[in-house]
N, C-alpha and C positions, 0 to 999 in steps of 0.2 A: 504494500500500500504506500503510494508516494503522496507527499503533501505538496500541492502546487502553491507557489507563492504568486500573488497578484502584484504586478508592478504598480507602484504608487502613481497617481495622476498628479501632474504638475501644471500649475497655471503661471503664465508669465506675469510679471508685475503690472504691466498695463491692464491686463484683465482683472487682476486683483484690485486695482484702483477702481475699475468700473464696478466690480462686485460690491464695493463699499461706498460707491458714489463719492469718491474723493480723488484728488489729483495724485499723480505718481510721486510728487514731492512729499505729500502727506505720508505715503507708504515709507519713504525714506526717513521721515521724521519718526515714524513709529519704530523703525529699526534702531533709532538712536535713543529710544526710551525703553530700557530693559524692564522696568516695572510694569509696563503695559502687558507684557507676555505675548506680544505678537510673534507668530512663527518666523524663525529666521529664514533668510533666503538660501536657496541652493543655486550655485552657479553652474550653468551649463553653457559651454562655449562663450563665456564672458557675459552672459545674460542672467538676470535674476528671475528665479522661479520660486513658487511656494507650493508645498505639498498640500493638495486639496484636503486630505484627511486632517491635517494639522490646522488648517483654516477652519474647518467645521468644528473641531474641538475647541478652538479659540472662541468661536461664536457661541457654542453651548455654554462655555464657562462665563462669557459675558452676560448671557441671558440669565443664568443662574445667579450671578452676582447682582445683577440689576433687580431681580426679584427679592433678594435678601436686603438690598438697600431700601427697597420700597417698604418691606415689612418693618424694618428698623425705623424708618421715618414715621410710619403709622404709630408704632409704639411710642416714639418720642412725642408725637403730637398728642396722643392720648394722655401721656404722662403730664405734659405741659398743661393740657386742659384741666386735668385733675388738680394740679397745684394752684391753678388760677381761680378755682371755684371757692 
């Protein structure tokens, strides 16, 4: 029984910029911001590409983080409302 490995899908940075509706320069800025957690580029023949699976993981993490931020904000507002009463 052999296990087949599926080759990763790569998107060139101009398509990555379109995916997020930002300029290619913004993608470069995200590369310069390690705390953002944006997937690093893979260089192929001098051009920058991003692995699709890692982009999707980044998106899932951002959505999850946004949901947590929203819940924390609701708790904070509820707490503030309780202390002002």
